[in-house]
SELO-37187 format. One line per 4 residues: for each residue z, y, x of N, C-alpha, C, CB. Coordinates in nm, 3 decimals, padded with zeros to 5 digits. Glycine has a CB too. Layout:
# SELO-37187
Z/Y/X/Z/Y/X/Z/Y/X/Z/Y/X ~ ...
//
This chain:
# SELO-37187
00.998/-10.821/-12.129/01.068/-10.872/-12.012/01.017/-10.799/-11.888/01.049/-11.026/-11.998 ~ 01.112/-10.752/-11.804/01.073/-10.685/-11.681/01.012/-10.785/-11.584/01.192/-10.613/-11.617 ~ 00.935/-10.733/-11.488/00.874/-10.820/-11.387/00.981/-10.890/-11.306/00.781/-10.740/-11.295 ~ 01.088/-10.818/-11.270/01.196/-10.877/-11.190/01.267/-10.987/-11.266/01.296/-10.769/-11.147
01.297/-10.963/-11.395/01.362/-11.065/-11.478/01.273/-11.188/-11.490/01.396/-11.010/-11.618 ~ 01.143/-11.166/-11.507/01.049/-11.278/-11.516/01.053/-11.363/-11.390/00.907/-11.227/-11.541 ~ 01.059/-11.298/-11.275/01.065/-11.371/-11.149/01.195/-11.449/-11.136/01.049/-11.275/-11.031 ~ 01.305/-11.386/-11.176/01.436/-11.452/-11.169/01.440/-11.576/-11.258/01.548/-11.354/-11.209
01.384/-11.566/-11.377/01.384/-11.680/-11.470/01.293/-11.791/-11.417/01.338/-11.636/-11.611 ~ 01.183/-11.754/-11.354/01.094/-11.855/-11.294/01.167/-11.932/-11.185/00.968/-11.789/-11.236 ~ 01.242/-11.861/-11.101/01.321/-11.927/-10.996/01.427/-12.016/-11.057/01.386/-11.822/-10.904 ~ 01.494/-11.967/-11.163/01.597/-12.046/-11.232/01.539/-12.174/-11.288/01.662/-11.964/-11.344
01.422/-12.163/-11.352/01.357/-12.281/-11.409/01.325/-12.384/-11.302/01.230/-12.241/-11.484 ~ 01.275/-12.338/-11.189/01.243/-12.428/-11.080/01.366/-12.502/-11.030/01.178/-12.352/-10.965 ~ 01.477/-12.430/-11.017/01.600/-12.491/-10.966/01.659/-12.593/-11.063/01.703/-12.383/-10.936 ~ 01.658/-12.560/-11.193/01.719/-12.653/-11.289/01.632/-12.777/-11.307/01.741/-12.583/-11.425
01.500/-12.761/-11.295/01.413/-12.878/-11.303/01.433/-12.968/-11.181/01.266/-12.835/-11.314 ~ 01.457/-12.907/-11.067/01.485/-12.985/-10.947/01.615/-13.063/-10.963/01.494/-12.894/-10.824 ~ 01.717/-12.998/-11.016/01.844/-13.067/-11.039/01.828/-13.179/-11.141/01.950/-12.968/-11.086 ~ 01.753/-13.154/-11.247/01.731/-13.255/-11.350/01.664/-13.379/-11.291/01.646/-13.199/-11.464
01.566/-13.359/-11.204/01.497/-13.472/-11.142/01.592/-13.553/-11.054/01.378/-13.422/-11.058 ~ 01.678/-13.485/-10.979/01.773/-13.554/-10.891/01.874/-13.633/-10.973/01.845/-13.453/-10.800 ~ 01.925/-13.573/-11.080/02.024/-13.641/-11.163/01.962/-13.762/-11.232/02.083/-13.545/-11.269 ~ 01.841/-13.746/-11.285/01.774/-13.859/-11.351/01.752/-13.973/-11.253/01.638/-13.814/-11.411
01.715/-13.941/-11.130/01.696/-14.045/-11.029/01.828/-14.112/-10.994/01.632/-13.985/-10.902 ~ 01.937/-14.038/-10.992/02.069/-14.096/-10.965/02.106/-14.198/-11.072/02.176/-13.987/-10.957 ~ 02.078/-14.164/-11.198/02.108/-14.257/-11.307/02.022/-14.383/-11.292/02.082/-14.190/-11.445 ~ 01.895/-14.367/-11.262/01.806/-14.482/-11.246/01.852/-14.572/-11.131/01.661/-14.435/-11.221
01.894/-14.511/-11.020/01.943/-14.590/-10.907/02.073/-14.662/-10.943/01.965/-14.500/-10.784 ~ 02.160/-14.595/-11.017/02.289/-14.654/-11.053/02.271/-14.777/-11.142/02.376/-14.552/-11.125 ~ 02.184/-14.767/-11.243/02.165/-14.883/-11.331/02.089/-14.994/-11.258/02.089/-14.841/-11.459 ~ 02.001/-14.957/-11.167/01.933/-15.060/-11.085/02.033/-15.131/-10.996/01.821/-14.996/-10.999
02.132/-15.056/-10.945/02.236/-15.116/-10.862/02.315/-15.220/-10.940/02.329/-15.008/-10.808 ~ 02.336/-15.192/-11.070/02.406/-15.289/-11.156/02.321/-15.414/-11.175/02.440/-15.226/-11.294 ~ 02.196/-15.395/-11.214/02.109/-15.508/-11.245/02.081/-15.593/-11.122/01.977/-15.458/-11.304 ~ 02.065/-15.527/-11.007/02.029/-15.598/-10.883/02.151/-15.631/-10.797/01.931/-15.515/-10.803
02.268/-15.582/-10.838/02.391/-15.596/-10.757/02.365/-15.544/-10.616/02.439/-15.746/-10.753 ~ 02.308/-15.428/-10.610/02.262/-15.368/-10.485/02.359/-15.257/-10.443/02.118/-15.312/-10.499 ~ 02.442/-15.286/-10.343/02.542/-15.189/-10.299/02.480/-15.073/-10.223/02.646/-15.257/-10.213 ~ 02.365/-15.094/-10.162/02.298/-14.985/-10.090/02.258/-14.875/-10.188/02.174/-15.038/-10.013
02.197/-14.916/-10.299/02.161/-14.819/-10.402/02.284/-14.749/-10.458/02.084/-14.887/-10.515 ~ 02.389/-14.826/-10.481/02.513/-14.769/-10.534/02.569/-14.663/-10.439/02.617/-14.880/-10.559 ~ 02.568/-14.694/-10.310/02.619/-14.599/-10.211/02.535/-14.472/-10.206/02.623/-14.664/-10.073 ~ 02.405/-14.485/-10.225/02.317/-14.367/-10.226/02.356/-14.272/-10.340/02.169/-14.410/-10.240
02.384/-14.330/-10.456/02.423/-14.249/-10.572/02.554/-14.176/-10.543/02.437/-14.337/-10.699 ~ 02.649/-14.249/-10.488/02.781/-14.191/-10.460/02.770/-14.080/-10.356/02.879/-14.300/-10.412 ~ 02.691/-14.103/-10.253/02.678/-14.004/-10.145/02.604/-13.878/-10.191/02.606/-14.067/-10.027 ~ 02.514/-13.893/-10.287/02.435/-13.778/-10.334/02.512/-13.688/-10.430/02.309/-13.826/-10.401
02.630/-13.731/-10.473/02.703/-13.656/-10.575/02.744/-13.517/-10.526/02.826/-13.734/-10.618 ~ 02.783/-13.507/-10.400/02.824/-13.375/-10.348/02.708/-13.275/-10.356/02.872/-13.388/-10.202 ~ 02.588/-13.323/-10.330/02.470/-13.236/-10.338/02.448/-13.185/-10.479/02.347/-13.309/-10.290 ~ 02.470/-13.272/-10.578/02.455/-13.231/-10.718/02.560/-13.127/-10.754/02.467/-13.355/-10.813
02.682/-13.146/-10.706/02.789/-13.049/-10.733/02.755/-12.912/-10.674/02.922/-13.099/-10.676 ~ 02.699/-12.911/-10.553/02.660/-12.785/-10.490/02.551/-12.716/-10.570/02.612/-12.809/-10.345 ~ 02.453/-12.795/-10.616/02.345/-12.739/-10.697/02.398/-12.680/-10.827/02.240/-12.846/-10.727 ~ 02.496/-12.748/-10.888/02.553/-12.696/-11.012/02.616/-12.558/-10.989/02.659/-12.794/-11.068
02.692/-12.545/-10.881/02.756/-12.417/-10.851/02.651/-12.307/-10.828/02.847/-12.431/-10.727 ~ 02.546/-12.340/-10.754/02.442/-12.242/-10.725/02.370/-12.199/-10.852/02.341/-12.298/-10.624 ~ 02.342/-12.296/-10.939/02.273/-12.264/-11.064/02.360/-12.179/-11.156/02.233/-12.392/-11.135 ~ 02.488/-12.210/-11.161/02.579/-12.131/-11.244/02.583/-11.986/-11.194/02.721/-12.192/-11.243
02.592/-11.969/-11.063/02.591/-11.834/-11.006/02.461/-11.761/-11.038/02.612/-11.840/-10.853 ~ 02.350/-11.834/-11.033/02.219/-11.774/-11.064/02.214/-11.727/-11.209/02.106/-11.874/-11.037 ~ 02.263/-11.809/-11.300/02.264/-11.772/-11.442/02.351/-11.650/-11.467/02.313/-11.890/-11.528 ~ 02.470/-11.650/-11.409/02.563/-11.538/-11.429/02.507/-11.410/-11.370/02.699/-11.570/-11.367
02.438/-11.422/-11.256/02.377/-11.304/-11.194/02.271/-11.243/-11.285/02.316/-11.340/-11.058 ~ 02.188/-11.330/-11.344/02.083/-11.282/-11.435/02.145/-11.213/-11.557/01.993/-11.398/-11.480 ~ 02.250/-11.274/-11.612/02.316/-11.215/-11.729/02.377/-11.079/-11.697/02.424/-11.310/-11.782 ~ 02.437/-11.069/-11.579/02.506/-10.945/-11.542/02.409/-10.834/-11.504/02.600/-10.971/-11.427
02.306/-10.868/-11.429/02.216/-10.765/-11.375/02.105/-10.724/-11.472/02.154/-10.814/-11.248 ~ 02.058/-10.819/-11.552/01.940/-10.791/-11.635/01.971/-10.780/-11.785/01.839/-10.899/-11.614 ~ 02.087/-10.832/-11.826/02.126/-10.827/-11.967/02.009/-10.866/-12.059/02.177/-10.687/-12.003 ~ 01.959/-10.989/-12.043/01.843/-11.033/-12.123/01.879/-11.041/-12.271/01.792/-11.169/-12.075
01.777/-11.035/-12.354/01.797/-11.044/-12.500/01.703/-11.149/-12.557/01.773/-10.905/-12.568 ~ 01.730/-11.185/-12.684/01.644/-11.277/-12.761/01.619/-11.407/-12.685/01.510/-11.209/-12.793 ~ 01.493/-11.450/-12.675/01.459/-11.579/-12.617/01.500/-11.588/-12.471/01.310/-11.606/-12.631 ~ 01.492/-11.475/-12.397/01.533/-11.478/-12.256/01.683/-11.504/-12.243/01.496/-11.345/-12.187
01.760/-11.442/-12.329/01.905/-11.465/-12.327/01.936/-11.609/-12.362/01.975/-11.370/-12.426 ~ 01.872/-11.661/-12.467/01.897/-11.799/-12.508/01.856/-11.896/-12.397/01.821/-11.832/-12.638 ~ 01.748/-11.865/-12.325/01.703/-11.953/-12.217/01.807/-11.960/-12.107/01.569/-11.904/-12.160 ~ 01.861/-11.846/-12.067/01.960/-11.845/-11.959/02.089/-11.915/-12.004/01.991/-11.699/-11.916
02.132/-11.889/-12.127/02.252/-11.955/-12.180/02.231/-12.107/-12.187/02.289/-11.899/-12.320 ~ 02.114/-12.149/-12.233/02.083/-12.292/-12.240/02.085/-12.353/-12.100/01.945/-12.315/-12.307 ~ 02.029/-12.283/-12.002/02.030/-12.333/-11.864/02.172/-12.349/-11.813/01.951/-12.240/-11.771 ~ 02.257/-12.253/-11.847/02.397/-12.258/-11.805/02.466/-12.382/-11.860/02.470/-12.132/-11.851
02.439/-12.413/-11.987/02.501/-12.529/-12.051/02.438/-12.660/-12.003/02.490/-12.518/-12.203 ~ 02.306/-12.663/-11.990/02.238/-12.784/-11.943/02.278/-12.815/-11.801/02.085/-12.767/-11.953 ~ 02.296/-12.713/-11.720/02.342/-12.730/-11.582/02.473/-12.809/-11.578/02.360/-12.595/-11.514 ~ 02.566/-12.771/-11.665/02.695/-12.841/-11.671/02.679/-12.984/-11.719/02.791/-12.766/-11.764
02.593/-13.004/-11.819/02.568/-13.140/-11.871/02.507/-13.229/-11.763/02.475/-13.134/-11.993 ~ 02.416/-13.174/-11.684/02.354/-13.252/-11.577/02.456/-13.294/-11.472/02.241/-13.172/-11.512 ~ 02.546/-13.203/-11.439/02.650/-13.237/-11.340/02.738/-13.350/-11.393/02.736/-13.113/-11.306 ~ 02.771/-13.344/-11.521/02.853/-13.450/-11.582/02.777/-13.583/-11.582/02.893/-13.412/-11.727
02.649/-13.580/-11.610/02.569/-13.703/-11.606/02.567/-13.758/-11.464/02.423/-13.675/-11.656 ~ 02.558/-13.670/-11.365/02.565/-13.715/-11.226/02.696/-13.786/-11.197/02.549/-13.597/-11.132 ~ 02.806/-13.734/-11.250/02.936/-13.800/-11.234/02.937/-13.939/-11.298/03.048/-13.713/-11.294 ~ 02.874/-13.950/-11.415/02.867/-14.079/-11.483/02.784/-14.178/-11.404/02.810/-14.062/-11.625
02.679/-14.129/-11.339/02.598/-14.216/-11.252/02.684/-14.270/-11.138/02.476/-14.139/-11.197 ~ 02.770/-14.185/-11.083/02.861/-14.230/-10.977/02.956/-14.337/-11.031/02.941/-14.110/-10.920 ~ 03.008/-14.316/-11.151/03.097/-14.416/-11.211/03.027/-14.550/-11.228/03.148/-14.367/-11.348 ~ 02.901/-14.547/-11.271/02.824/-14.670/-11.286/02.802/-14.735/-11.150/02.688/-14.642/-11.355
02.772/-14.654/-11.049/02.751/-14.707/-10.914/02.877/-14.774/-10.861/02.706/-14.595/-10.818 ~ 02.992/-14.715/-10.888/03.118/-14.775/-10.845/03.142/-14.907/-10.916/03.235/-14.679/-10.869 ~ 03.108/-14.914/-11.045/03.117/-15.040/-11.119/03.021/-15.143/-11.059/03.085/-15.018/-11.269 ~ 02.902/-15.097/-11.020/02.803/-15.189/-10.959/02.857/-15.251/-10.831/02.671/-15.113/-10.930
02.925/-15.171/-10.750/02.983/-15.223/-10.626/03.093/-15.326/-10.656/03.040/-15.107/-10.542 ~ 03.175/-15.296/-10.757/03.281/-15.388/-10.794/03.223/-15.520/-10.845/03.373/-15.326/-10.901 ~ 03.119/-15.511/-10.926/03.052/-15.631/-10.978/02.995/-15.713/-10.863/02.941/-15.593/-11.078 ~ 02.934/-15.646/-10.767/02.876/-15.715/-10.652/02.983/-15.786/-10.571/02.801/-15.617/-10.563
03.097/-15.720/-10.551/03.206/-15.780/-10.472/03.264/-15.904/-10.538/03.316/-15.677/-10.449 ~ 03.267/-15.903/-10.672/03.325/-16.016/-10.744/03.235/-16.139/-10.739/03.352/-15.977/-10.889 ~ 03.106/-16.118/-10.715/03.015/-16.231/-10.696/02.979/-16.307/-10.822/03.074/-16.325/-10.601 ~ 03.004/-16.249/-10.937/02.967/-16.312/-11.064/02.826/-16.265/-11.100/03.070/-16.278/-11.179
02.734/-16.357/-11.116/02.595/-16.322/-11.140/02.564/-16.286/-11.285/02.507/-16.434/-11.098 ~ 02.660/-16.307/-11.375/02.630/-16.289/-11.517/02.632/-16.142/-11.558/02.730/-16.367/-11.602 ~ 02.522/-16.097/-11.616/02.514/-15.965/-11.680/02.455/-15.989/-11.819/02.426/-15.862/-11.596 ~ 02.526/-15.950/-11.926/02.474/-15.975/-12.062/02.336/-15.912/-12.082/02.572/-15.921/-12.167
02.249/-15.983/-12.150/02.115/-15.931/-12.177/02.122/-15.798/-12.254/02.034/-16.034/-12.257 ~ 02.223/-15.785/-12.340/02.233/-15.666/-12.425/02.258/-15.539/-12.344/02.344/-15.685/-12.526 ~ 02.312/-15.553/-12.222/02.334/-15.433/-12.142/02.199/-15.372/-12.102/02.418/-15.466/-12.016 ~ 02.099/-15.457/-12.089/01.965/-15.408/-12.056/01.910/-15.316/-12.164/01.871/-15.524/-12.034
01.935/-15.350/-12.289/01.888/-15.266/-12.400/01.957/-15.131/-12.399/01.912/-15.336/-12.535 ~ 02.086/-15.133/-12.367/02.160/-15.007/-12.363/02.114/-14.921/-12.245/02.312/-15.034/-12.353 ~ 02.086/-14.984/-12.132/02.033/-14.911/-12.016/01.902/-14.842/-12.053/02.012/-15.008/-11.896 ~ 01.811/-14.916/-12.115/01.682/-14.858/-12.151/01.697/-14.744/-12.251/01.590/-14.966/-12.209
01.791/-14.759/-12.345/01.813/-14.654/-12.445/01.866/-14.527/-12.379/01.910/-14.702/-12.554 ~ 01.963/-14.543/-12.289/02.021/-14.427/-12.221/01.917/-14.356/-12.135/02.141/-14.470/-12.134 ~ 01.838/-14.434/-12.061/01.734/-14.374/-11.977/01.629/-14.302/-12.062/01.666/-14.482/-11.891 ~ 01.592/-14.360/-12.175/01.494/-14.299/-12.263/01.546/-14.168/-12.321/01.456/-14.396/-12.376
01.671/-14.169/-12.366/01.730/-14.048/-12.422/01.736/-13.937/-12.319/01.870/-14.077/-12.477 ~ 01.774/-13.972/-12.197/01.782/-13.872/-12.090/01.644/-13.815/-12.060/01.843/-13.932/-11.963 ~ 01.546/-13.904/-12.047/01.409/-13.858/-12.017/01.355/-13.769/-12.129/01.316/-13.979/-11.996 ~ 01.375/-13.811/-12.253/01.323/-13.733/-12.366/01.391/-13.597/-12.375/01.343/-13.810/-12.497
01.521/-13.593/-12.348/01.591/-13.465/-12.356/01.540/-13.369/-12.249/01.743/-13.485/-12.340 ~ 01.517/-13.421/-12.128/01.466/-13.337/-12.020/01.321/-13.296/-12.047/01.476/-13.410/-11.885 ~ 01.242/-13.389/-12.102/01.104/-13.356/-12.138/01.099/-13.247/-12.245/01.030/-13.483/-12.187 ~ 01.193/-13.254/-12.340/01.194/-13.153/-12.446/01.224/-13.014/-12.389/01.299/-13.189/-12.553
01.304/-13.011/-12.282/01.333/-12.883/-12.216/01.211/-12.832/-12.140/01.453/-12.900/-12.119 ~ 01.147/-12.921/-12.066/01.030/-12.882/-11.988/00.917/-12.835/-12.079/00.982/-13.000/-11.900 ~ 00.896/-12.910/-12.187/00.782/-12.882/-12.276/00.816/-12.784/-12.389/00.732/-13.011/-12.337 ~ 00.943/-12.742/-12.394/00.993/-12.655/-12.501/00.952/-12.713/-12.637/00.938/-12.509/-12.485
00.995/-12.838/-12.660/00.951/-12.916/-12.775/01.070/-12.946/-12.866/00.883/-13.049/-12.729 ~ 01.082/-12.873/-12.975/01.196/-12.890/-13.064/01.191/-13.024/-13.137/01.202/-12.776/-13.165 ~ 01.071/-13.074/-13.166/01.058/-13.202/-13.234/01.110/-13.316/-13.147/00.912/-13.228/-13.272 ~ 01.075/-13.313/-13.019/01.122/-13.416/-12.926/01.273/-13.407/-12.909/01.052/-13.401/-12.790
01.325/-13.285/-12.902/01.470/-13.267/-12.890/01.542/-13.325/-13.012/01.504/-13.118/-12.873 ~ 01.486/-13.304/-13.129/01.548/-13.356/-13.252/01.548/-13.508/-13.255/01.475/-13.302/-13.375 ~ 01.446/-13.570/-13.198/01.439/-13.716/-13.193/01.552/-13.772/-13.108/01.303/-13.761/-13.137 ~ 01.587/-13.704/-13.000/01.697/-13.749/-12.915/01.828/-13.750/-12.992/01.709/-13.660/-12.789
01.854/-13.644/-13.065/01.977/-13.636/-13.144/01.986/-13.749/-13.244/01.985/-13.502/-13.215 ~ 01.873/-13.788/-13.302/01.875/-13.897/-13.401/01.900/-14.033/-13.336/01.742/-13.900/-13.476 ~ 01.882/-14.043/-13.204/01.905/-14.170/-13.134/02.051/-14.193/-13.097/01.820/-14.175/-13.010 ~ 02.135/-14.092/-13.119/02.275/-14.101/-13.077/02.347/-14.218/-13.145/02.348/-13.972/-13.109
02.323/-14.235/-13.275/02.390/-14.344/-13.347/02.348/-14.480/-13.291/02.359/-14.337/-13.497 ~ 02.225/-14.490/-13.242/02.175/-14.617/-13.190/02.250/-14.660/-13.064/02.026/-14.608/-13.160 ~ 02.270/-14.566/-12.972/02.339/-14.604/-12.848/02.489/-14.624/-12.874/02.317/-14.496/-12.739 ~ 02.543/-14.551/-12.972/02.683/-14.573/-13.010/02.701/-14.716/-13.063/02.728/-14.470/-13.117
02.606/-14.761/-13.144/02.613/-14.896/-13.201/02.601/-15.002/-13.091/02.502/-14.916/-13.307 ~ 02.512/-14.979/-12.994/02.498/-15.072/-12.883/02.628/-15.084/-12.805/02.384/-15.028/-12.790 ~ 02.695/-14.972/-12.785/02.822/-14.975/-12.712/02.929/-15.049/-12.790/02.869/-14.833/-12.680 ~ 02.935/-15.025/-12.922/03.033/-15.096/-13.005/03.008/-15.246/-13.003/03.029/-15.043/-13.150
02.882/-15.285/-13.012/02.848/-15.427/-13.008/02.885/-15.489/-12.874/02.701/-15.447/-13.036 ~ 02.871/-15.410/-12.766/02.907/-15.461/-12.634/03.057/-15.489/-12.627/02.865/-15.360/-12.525 ~ 03.137/-15.401/-12.687/03.281/-15.425/-12.691/03.311/-15.558/-12.759/03.353/-15.310/-12.765 ~ 03.245/-15.583/-12.871/03.268/-15.708/-12.943/03.222/-15.828/-12.861/03.194/-15.705/-13.078
03.105/-15.816/-12.800/03.049/-15.925/-12.720/03.138/-15.958/-12.601/02.908/-15.889/-12.673 ~ 03.182/-15.854/-12.531/03.267/-15.875/-12.413/03.402/-15.933/-12.455/03.287/-15.743/-12.336 ~ 03.456/-15.886/-12.568/03.583/-15.940/-12.617/03.576/-16.090/-12.640/03.623/-15.870/-12.746 ~ 03.465/-16.135/-12.701/03.448/-16.278/-12.726/03.434/-16.356/-12.595/03.324/-16.302/-12.815
03.363/-16.297/-12.499/03.344/-16.364/-12.370/03.475/-16.378/-12.294/03.242/-16.287/-12.285 ~ 03.560/-16.276/-12.302/03.688/-16.281/-12.232/03.777/-16.390/-12.291/03.760/-16.144/-12.240 ~ 03.775/-16.402/-12.424/03.854/-16.508/-12.489/03.803/-16.646/-12.446/03.847/-16.495/-12.644 ~ 03.672/-16.659/-12.436/03.611/-16.787/-12.400/03.627/-16.817/-12.251/03.465/-16.787/-12.437
03.617/-16.714/-12.167/03.626/-16.734/-12.021/03.719/-16.630/-11.959/03.485/-16.725/-11.955 ~ 03.849/-16.645/-11.978/03.946/-16.545/-11.929/03.942/-16.525/-11.778/04.085/-16.586/-11.969 ~ 03.895/-16.624/-11.704/03.888/-16.610/-11.558/03.784/-16.506/-11.516/03.856/-16.744/-11.494 ~ 03.698/-16.466/-11.607/03.593/-16.368/-11.576/03.628/-16.229/-11.629/03.459/-16.413/-11.635
03.754/-16.212/-11.667/03.796/-16.087/-11.731/03.763/-15.964/-11.647/03.944/-16.091/-11.759 ~ 03.798/-15.966/-11.519/03.776/-15.847/-11.435/03.628/-15.810/-11.429/03.831/-15.871/-11.293 ~ 03.544/-15.910/-11.409/03.400/-15.886/-11.403/03.349/-15.828/-11.535/03.325/-16.017/-11.369 ~ 03.391/-15.889/-11.644/03.343/-15.846/-11.775/03.391/-15.706/-11.811/03.389/-15.944/-11.881
03.510/-15.669/-11.765/03.559/-15.533/-11.790/03.479/-15.429/-11.714/03.707/-15.523/-11.752 ~ 03.430/-15.466/-11.596/03.342/-15.374/-11.522/03.210/-15.356/-11.597/03.317/-15.427/-11.379 ~ 03.159/-15.467/-11.653/03.036/-15.457/-11.733/03.059/-15.367/-11.854/02.988/-15.598/-11.779 ~ 03.174/-15.382/-11.917/03.208/-15.298/-12.032/03.218/-15.152/-11.990/03.341/-15.345/-12.096
03.270/-15.129/-11.869/03.278/-14.993/-11.818/03.140/-14.930/-11.802/03.350/-14.992/-11.685 ~ 03.044/-15.010/-11.756/02.906/-14.962/-11.745/02.853/-14.922/-11.883/02.816/-15.071/-11.681 ~ 02.882/-15.005/-11.982/02.837/-14.977/-12.118/02.893/-14.843/-12.167/02.879/-15.091/-12.214 ~ 03.018/-14.820/-12.140/03.082/-14.696/-12.184/03.019/-14.575/-12.116/03.233/-14.700/-12.154
02.990/-14.587/-11.988/02.926/-14.474/-11.917/02.785/-14.447/-11.972/02.919/-14.503/-11.765 ~ 02.713/-14.552/-12.006/02.579/-14.535/-12.064/02.586/-14.463/-12.198/02.511/-14.672/-12.082 ~ 02.686/-14.499/-12.278/02.702/-14.432/-12.407/02.731/-14.284/-12.389/02.815/-14.498/-12.488 ~ 02.808/-14.251/-12.286/02.839/-14.111/-12.259/02.717/-14.036/-12.206/02.955/-14.100/-12.158
02.634/-14.103/-12.128/02.508/-14.041/-12.085/02.424/-14.006/-12.207/02.429/-14.135/-11.989 ~ 02.422/-14.098/-12.304/02.351/-14.069/-12.429/02.406/-13.946/-12.499/02.360/-14.188/-12.522 ~ 02.539/-13.930/-12.496/02.601/-13.812/-12.557/02.555/-13.684/-12.487/02.754/-13.823/-12.551 ~ 02.552/-13.687/-12.355/02.512/-13.567/-12.280/02.362/-13.539/-12.298/02.546/-13.583/-12.130
02.283/-13.645/-12.311/02.141/-13.626/-12.340/02.125/-13.554/-12.474/02.065/-13.761/-12.341 ~ 02.208/-13.592/-12.571/02.206/-13.524/-12.701/02.247/-13.378/-12.686/02.300/-13.595/-12.801 ~ 02.348/-13.352/-12.603/02.389/-13.214/-12.579/02.272/-13.131/-12.525/02.507/-13.209/-12.480 ~ 02.199/-13.189/-12.428/02.085/-13.118/-12.371/01.980/-13.090/-12.477/02.023/-13.199/-12.256
01.951/-13.191/-12.558/01.849/-13.172/-12.662/01.891/-13.064/-12.761/01.822/-13.304/-12.736 ~ 02.020/-13.058/-12.791/02.069/-12.957/-12.885/02.068/-12.818/-12.823/02.210/-12.993/-12.931 ~ 02.089/-12.812/-12.690/02.075/-12.684/-12.621/01.929/-12.637/-12.624/02.124/-12.696/-12.475 ~ 01.836/-12.732/-12.619/01.694/-12.697/-12.627/01.662/-12.641/-12.766/01.605/-12.821/-12.597
01.717/-12.702/-12.869/01.696/-12.652/-13.005/01.752/-12.511/-13.018/01.763/-12.746/-13.109 ~ 01.870/-12.488/-12.960/01.928/-12.353/-12.962/01.837/-12.255/-12.888/02.069/-12.354/-12.899 ~ 01.786/-12.296/-12.774/01.700/-12.209/-12.694/01.575/-12.167/-12.772/01.659/-12.281/-12.563 ~ 01.517/-12.262/-12.844/01.392/-12.236/-12.913/01.414/-12.163/-13.046/01.317/-12.366/-12.938
01.512/-12.210/-13.124/01.528/-12.161/-13.261/01.650/-12.070/-13.281/01.539/-12.276/-13.354 ~ 01.738/-12.065/-13.179/01.860/-11.987/-13.195/01.958/-12.052/-13.291/01.826/-11.850/-13.243 ~ 01.941/-12.182/-13.313/02.023/-12.256/-13.410/02.121/-12.347/-13.335/01.934/-12.340/-13.506 ~ 02.250/-12.338/-13.366/02.350/-12.425/-13.305/02.367/-12.547/-13.394/02.487/-12.350/-13.285
02.332/-12.665/-13.341/02.335/-12.787/-13.423/02.439/-12.887/-13.376/02.198/-12.852/-13.423 ~ 02.506/-12.859/-13.265/02.598/-12.957/-13.206/02.710/-12.995/-13.301/02.657/-12.903/-13.077 ~ 02.774/-12.897/-13.365/02.886/-12.928/-13.452/02.843/-13.004/-13.576/02.958/-12.801/-13.492 ~ 02.722/-12.980/-13.623/02.673/-13.052/-13.741/02.657/-13.199/-13.710/02.540/-12.993/-13.789
02.618/-13.231/-13.585/02.605/-13.374/-13.546/02.742/-13.439/-13.546/02.539/-13.388/-13.405 ~ 02.842/-13.372/-13.487/02.975/-13.432/-13.479/03.036/-13.448/-13.617/03.066/-13.349/-13.390 ~ 03.016/-13.350/-13.704/03.076/-13.358/-13.837/03.014/-13.470/-13.919/03.061/-13.225/-13.911 ~ 02.884/-13.496/-13.894/02.817/-13.602/-13.970/02.865/-13.740/-13.929/02.668/-13.593/-13.953
02.926/-13.748/-13.807/02.974/-13.878/-13.758/03.118/-13.902/-13.795/02.958/-13.887/-13.610 ~ 03.187/-13.799/-13.843/03.330/-13.813/-13.873/03.349/-13.870/-14.013/03.402/-13.676/-13.861
//
């Protein structure tokens, strides 16, 4: 690796880690806004989204510049390609955090204090998967990345159970339908965050081993 390429990759790593930290904090604020019915936190998440979008564009340009100017090979090439894909996944997770924040505001406006206990388990699972996927990238840890992929079925099951639970609650208390549908919306966004965390972990596996595992996960679920 040339000295210039090494410097460019160091700068790229710093920028993507900064974006990852901001996105993870947005998710944490969004779920806290749901649990606490805190519109201030929700508004912070929504307002920060433009900044995440700008960072995504800058990171994409940085990756493309490195590919065009330096034509990296082997592990350096895989690292830049993984950053390009993880960058996109992080932006999508940021969008999901905004969706959760908007649901939090709607829940707060409706004034219904009920939040199913099971949503807490799904929140913790989504946050754990996101943290582990980002840690696997920072630590270049293929074992940790593989553990995230194995957790995908768990968060999918939690989301399916939430659908069943909310369905029963709506039948029992139809007057709470709007509130309960917002809670269900939060559950769906959490499940999608889990999916993107899996994408990140699989990009880490590709970066380290040069192995594409994403399609094997989807085929095993079909």
